[in-house]
Phi, psi and omega in degrees: 000139178245131178252133185270108180284354177284345178282159178298149177300164180308133184250009177104350180259147177301149183280163182302331181291345183083000179272122183257355186237143164238135173254127185248120181235105169278145180210154175214113178052061182236032186298332182283344186243336183301319181302317180292321178298311182294322177299318180295323178290326179297339180271003181300142177279352179251134180289148181202166169252137181256125175247115180257130180241108177280118184260037175101030182299146178240011186240022180067024177303320183298316179296321179296316180296317181295321178297319179294319178297319180291322179300321183264007175055048180271150166284115185216160175224129179246120181229170182239137168238113186278343178286120182296139175130140183295323181298316179298319180294318179295320179299315179296316179297318182298329180298338181265358184282130179230029182239167183295322183233152179221135177246133173264125182234155177263152185285349182242033185231141180254140185239138176292159188291347178258013188302307180293325177299317179294319178296320180295323178299324178288311185291342178280349178285142182305132176084355182269128182239351179211144179235146182231144181254152171263156183259141171234153181281153174305147180072010177289129178279178183296320179297318179294323179295316181295324177295316178294322177299318180296316179296315182297312183292329176295315178298320180294324178290322182287327183232073188286345185260010175239165181274133179245001184238138177281171184299337177289346185226049179235143178221143191229152158289119187301317181300316182292320178299315179292320180297330179279355179109356178061208177265118192224106181293336178290333180269318184209107180239040180244175169294175183065026177297335180293326178281321181295318181293325177295322177306318181283319183293327181290353169289340182266347182167197187266156170254131183240159181221163172205162179288348180273347184256103181214166176208171189231093175296155179294159181261017183298153177289136180268111186259005176275165175299156180300134176241019184268159175276163183280165178300318179299317180295321179294317180295320179293324176301315180300321181283323188272335187308316183287336191234336187217045183296319179300313179299316184299310184285310194267339178256320186265296188291320182302319180294321180291319178292325177297316179297327179272002178057038180268066177282168185303325182290348178293338176300331181278350194289138171232161182298330186264009181237151177236115190256000184285334180277181180293148179243127176272122188240125175287148176269157181234147178296149176268012179260000000 
């Protein structure tokens, strides 16, 4: 699929094609997981356009992703962002979105066939501009899923002004996401970009959840250095989110993440890779 960037950006109305959704997947060296992710998205009951952003893969991930898209006859766009880091990749992908709603998905996560339908039900509610999914482990049965949904929704009710969903399970009103500044490495080029962007988008409206909106990240071992925040930082986030979110992210957390060198490109890090040097990135056709 080719998208014409000479046209005006999305203005809030559904497109002539009748497609209201774009799914945005940034990826780096995910050839082993992309086929399952794309297959799960191909089963969606809601039509969508898929935008894939290759962030410098060296393992033929792009070719694997493109083959899967063709196998499942998806409307897709494959582009390259050579600047290392998830924030840069998301920013590039968002520039190509021309639909009312956009979902950010991870390349190693499986989604139920009603995932976009569940997100749309949330975003269609008055005042809602972002929807969040809860995560369940592979092989989780129905009883386990319902238990996790209950725990997740309880936390969201108790702490409504903070983000409870990771970037693999977030969906936005495109207009509101752009109005909030979108994904911007000049503003935030650290890990935890999924929480920071929600902080800004929630100035435009509410974040909603439901027991029907969930996804299943892979159970692979994480061999990169820790990119998580500390317990103290999480507790302070819970307290500061409703009243002092700007201070928490831009004055407090940013400085701590900077000292720990937890920049956005650390999400890509593996023990056997060195990302500080230049990365040679192949370009991909926009057709």
